[in-house]
LODO-420407 format. One line per 10 residues: their letters; for each residue z, y, x of N, C-alpha, C. Coordinates in Angstrom, 1 decimal. Example, Ala and Ser with C-alpha at 12.3 -4.5 7.8 and 13.67 -1.06 7.14 Angstrom:
BEGIN
as) 7.8:-5.7:13.2:7.8:-4.5:12.3:7.8:-3.3:13.2 ~ 7.1:-2.2:12.8:7.1:-1.1:13.7:7.9:0.0:12.9 .
This chain:
BEGIN
xxxxxxxxxx) -20.2:17.4:12.6:-18.8:17.4:13.1:-18.0:18.4:12.3 ~ -16.8:18.0:11.9:-15.9:18.9:11.2:-14.5:18.7:11.7 ~ -13.8:19.8:11.9:-12.4:19.8:12.2:-11.7:20.6:11.1 ~ -10.9:19.9:10.4:-10.2:20.5:9.2:-8.8:20.7:9.5 ~ -8.4:21.9:9.7:-7.0:22.2:10.0:-6.2:22.6:8.7 ~ -5.0:22.2:8.6:-4.1:22.5:7.5:-2.7:22.6:7.9 ~ -1.8:23.1:7.0:-0.4:23.1:7.2:0.2:24.5:7.4 ~ -0.6:25.5:7.5:-0.1:26.8:7.7:0.6:27.3:6.5 ~ 1.3:28.4:6.6:2.0:29.0:5.5:2.9:30.1:5.9 ~ 3.7:30.6:5.0:4.7:31.6:5.2:6.1:31.0:5.4 .
xxxxxxxxxx) 6.7:31.3:6.5:8.0:30.8:6.8:8.9:31.9:7.3 ~ 10.2:31.6:7.3:11.1:32.6:7.9:11.4:32.2:9.4 ~ 11.8:33.2:10.1:12.1:33.0:11.5:13.1:31.9:11.7 ~ 12.9:31.0:12.6:13.8:29.9:12.9:13.4:28.6:12.2 ~ 12.5:28.7:11.2:12.1:27.5:10.5:11.0:26.8:11.3 ~ 10.5:25.7:10.7:9.5:24.8:11.3:8.3:24.6:10.4 ~ 7.2:24.3:11.1:6.0:23.9:10.4:5.3:22.9:11.2 ~ 4.5:22.0:10.5:3.7:21.1:11.2:2.2:21.3:10.8 ~ 1.4:21.6:11.7:-0.1:21.7:11.5:-0.8:20.4:11.7 ~ -1.8:20.2:11.0:-2.6:19.0:11.2:-4.1:19.4:11.3 .
xxxxxxxxxx) -4.8:18.6:12.0:-6.3:18.8:12.1:-7.0:17.5:12.1 ~ -7.7:17.2:11.1:-8.4:16.0:10.9:-9.9:16.2:11.4 ~ -10.3:15.3:12.2:-11.7:15.3:12.8:-12.6:14.3:12.1 ~ -13.8:14.7:11.9:-14.8:13.7:11.4:-16.1:14.0:12.1 ~ -16.9:13.0:12.3:-18.2:13.1:12.9:-18.2:12.9:14.4 ~ -17.0:12.6:15.0:-16.9:12.4:16.4:-16.0:11.1:16.6 ~ -16.2:10.5:17.8:-15.3:9.4:18.2:-14.0:10.1:18.7 ~ -13.1:10.3:17.8:-11.9:11.2:18.1:-11.1:10.7:19.3 ~ -11.0:9.4:19.5:-10.1:8.9:20.6:-10.6:9.3:22.0 ~ -11.8:9.7:22.2:-12.3:10.0:23.5:-12.3:11.5:23.8 .
xxxxxxxxxx) -11.9:12.3:22.8:-11.9:13.7:22.9:-10.5:14.2:23.3 ~ -10.5:15.2:24.2:-9.3:16.0:24.5:-9.2:17.0:23.3 ~ -8.0:17.2:22.9:-7.8:18.1:21.7:-6.8:19.3:22.1 ~ -7.1:20.4:21.6:-6.3:21.6:21.8:-6.0:22.3:20.6 ~ -4.9:23.1:20.6:-4.6:24.1:19.6:-4.7:25.4:20.3 ~ -5.3:26.4:19.6:-5.3:27.8:20.0:-4.8:28.6:18.9 ~ -4.4:29.8:19.2:-4.0:30.7:18.2:-4.6:32.1:18.5 ~ -4.7:32.9:17.4:-5.2:34.3:17.5:-4.4:35.2:16.6 ~ -3.6:36.0:17.2:-2.8:37.0:16.4:-3.7:38.2:16.1 ~ -3.4:38.9:15.0:-4.2:40.1:14.7:-4.3:41.1:15.8 .
xxxxxxxxxx) -5.5:41.5:16.1:-5.7:42.5:17.2:-5.6:41.9:18.6 ~ -5.4:40.6:18.7:-5.2:40.0:20.1:-6.3:39.0:20.3 ~ -6.4:38.6:21.6:-7.4:37.6:22.0:-6.8:36.2:21.6 ~ -7.7:35.3:21.4:-7.4:33.9:21.2:-6.7:33.3:22.5 ~ -5.6:32.6:22.2:-4.9:32.0:23.4:-4.6:30.5:23.2 ~ -4.6:29.8:24.3:-4.3:28.4:24.3:-2.8:28.2:23.9 ~ -2.6:27.2:23.0:-1.2:26.9:22.7:-0.8:25.6:23.3 ~ -1.6:24.5:23.2:-1.3:23.2:23.7:-2.5:22.3:23.8 ~ -2.4:21.4:24.7:-3.5:20.4:25.0:-2.9:19.0:24.9 ~ -3.7:18.1:24.4:-3.4:16.7:24.5:-4.7:16.0:24.9 .
xxxxxxxxxx) -4.7:15.3:26.0:-5.9:14.6:26.5:-6.1:13.3:25.7 ~ -7.3:12.7:25.9:-7.6:11.5:25.2:-6.6:10.4:25.6 ~ -6.0:10.6:26.8:-5.1:9.6:27.3:-3.6:9.9:26.9 ~ -3.4:11.0:26.2:-2.1:11.3:25.7:-1.3:12.3:26.5 ~ -1.9:12.8:27.6:-1.1:13.7:28.4:-1.1:15.1:27.7 ~ 0.0:15.8:27.8:0.2:17.0:27.1:0.5:18.2:28.0 ~ 0.1:19.4:27.6:0.5:20.6:28.3:0.6:21.7:27.4 ~ 1.4:22.7:27.7:1.7:23.8:26.8:1.7:25.1:27.5 ~ 1.4:26.1:26.7:1.6:27.5:27.2:3.1:27.7:27.4 ~ 3.4:28.5:28.4:4.8:28.7:28.7:5.6:29.2:27.5 .
xxxxxxxxxx) 5.1:30.1:26.7:5.9:30.7:25.6:6.1:29.7:24.5 ~ 5.4:28.6:24.5:5.6:27.6:23.4:6.3:26.3:23.9 ~ 6.4:26.1:25.2:7.0:24.9:25.7:8.4:24.8:25.2 ~ 8.8:23.7:24.8:10.1:23.4:24.3:10.3:23.7:22.8 ~ 9.4:24.4:22.2:9.4:24.7:20.8:8.3:24.0:20.0 ~ 7.2:23.8:20.7:6.0:23.2:20.0:5.7:21.9:20.6 ~ 5.3:20.9:19.8:4.9:19.6:20.3:3.6:19.2:19.7 ~ 2.6:18.9:20.6:1.3:18.4:20.2:1.3:16.9:20.3 ~ 0.7:16.3:19.3:0.6:14.8:19.2:-0.7:14.4:18.6 ~ -1.1:13.2:18.7:-2.3:12.7:18.1:-2.1:11.3:17.5 .
xxxxxxxxxx) -2.9:11.1:16.5:-3.0:9.7:15.9:-4.5:9.4:15.8 ~ -4.9:8.6:16.8:-6.3:8.3:16.9:-6.8:7.4:15.7 ~ -5.9:6.6:15.2:-6.3:5.8:14.0:-6.6:6.7:12.8 ~ -6.0:7.9:12.8:-6.3:8.8:11.6:-7.2:10.0:12.1 ~ -7.6:10.0:13.3:-8.5:11.0:13.8:-7.8:12.4:13.6 ~ -6.6:12.5:13.9:-5.8:13.7:13.6:-5.0:14.1:14.8 ~ -4.9:15.4:15.0:-4.1:16.0:16.0:-3.1:16.9:15.2 ~ -1.8:16.9:15.7:-0.8:17.6:15.1:-0.2:18.7:16.0 ~ 0.4:19.7:15.4:1.2:20.6:16.2:2.5:20.9:15.4 ~ 3.6:20.3:15.9:4.9:20.5:15.4:5.5:21.8:16.0 .
xxxxxxxxxx) 5.8:22.7:15.1:6.3:24.0:15.6:7.7:24.2:15.1 ~ 8.7:24.5:16.0:10.0:24.7:15.6:10.5:26.0:16.1 ~ 11.7:26.5:15.6:12.3:27.7:16.0:11.2:28.8:16.0 ~ 10.5:28.9:14.9:9.4:29.9:14.8:9.9:31.3:14.9 ~ 9.1:32.2:15.5:9.4:33.6:15.7:8.3:34.4:15.1 ~ 8.7:35.7:14.7:7.6:36.5:14.1:6.4:36.6:15.0 ~ 6.6:36.6:16.3:5.4:36.7:17.2:4.6:35.5:17.3 ~ 5.0:34.4:16.6:4.1:33.2:16.4:3.1:33.4:15.3 ~ 3.2:34.5:14.6:2.3:34.8:13.5:0.9:34.9:14.0 ~ 0.0:34.0:13.5:-1.4:34.0:14.0:-2.2:33.0:13.1 .
xxxxxxxxxx) -3.5:33.0:13.3:-4.4:32.0:12.9:-4.4:30.9:13.9 ~ -4.2:29.7:13.6:-4.1:28.5:14.5:-5.4:27.7:14.3 ~ -6.1:27.4:15.5:-7.3:26.7:15.5:-7.2:25.4:16.3 ~ -7.8:24.4:15.8:-7.9:23.2:16.6:-9.3:23.1:17.3 ~ -9.4:22.4:18.4:-10.6:22.4:19.2:-10.7:21.0:19.9 ~ -11.9:20.5:19.9:-12.2:19.2:20.5:-13.1:19.4:21.6 ~ -12.9:18.7:22.7:-13.8:18.8:23.9:-13.9:17.4:24.6 ~ -15.2:17.1:24.9:-15.5:16.0:25.7:-16.8:16.4:26.5 ~ -16.6:16.6:27.8:-17.7:17.1:28.6:-18.3:18.3:28.0 ~ -19.6:18.3:27.7:-20.2:19.5:27.2:-20.2:19.6:25.7 .
xxxxxxxxxx) -19.5:18.6:25.0:-19.4:18.6:23.6:-18.1:19.3:23.2 ~ -18.2:20.4:22.5:-17.1:21.3:22.2:-17.2:21.7:20.7 ~ -16.1:21.6:20.0:-16.1:21.9:18.6:-14.9:22.6:18.2 ~ -15.0:23.6:17.3:-13.9:24.4:16.8:-13.7:24.0:15.3 ~ -12.4:24.0:14.9:-12.1:24.0:13.5:-11.9:25.4:12.9 ~ -11.8:25.4:11.6:-11.5:26.7:11.0:-10.0:26.9:11.2 ~ -9.5:28.1:11.1:-8.1:28.4:11.3:-7.3:28.1:10.1 ~ -6.0:27.9:10.4:-5.0:27.9:9.4:-3.9:28.9:9.7 ~ -3.6:29.7:8.8:-2.8:30.9:9.0:-1.3:30.6:8.9 ~ -0.6:31.0:10.0:0.9:30.9:10.0:1.5:32.3:10.1 .
xxxx) 2.3:32.6:9.1:3.0:33.8:9.1:4.5:33.6:9.1 ~ 5.2:34.2:10.1:6.6:34.1:10.3:7.3:35.4:10.0 ~ 8.1:35.4:9.0:8.8:36.7:8.6:10.2:36.7:9.3 ~ 10.6:37.9:9.6:11.9:38.1:10.3:13.1:38.2:9.3 .
């Protein structure tokens, strides 16, 4: 199983980025997918969830700015981030879960300058 995240980079405050995470080795469509992030010196936190049925949920601080989506045909989950703030600087990780099957991807680094 592999979750390959990409799309991170250096942006200025107020700009946007779209992260992608391509899954292989799993039946992607039956998995709930999440994005987490971890800022330097802080604990990993949940950013957004999208269920296998397409329901979404967001952490309060990201609601309205971030959008999670999925393309089951491409085995890919996305995180569209807008109005980025310096405090959004973190490594972003994708995560797949179905019952006891849980998998992490490697992080993609997002740096937002002020």
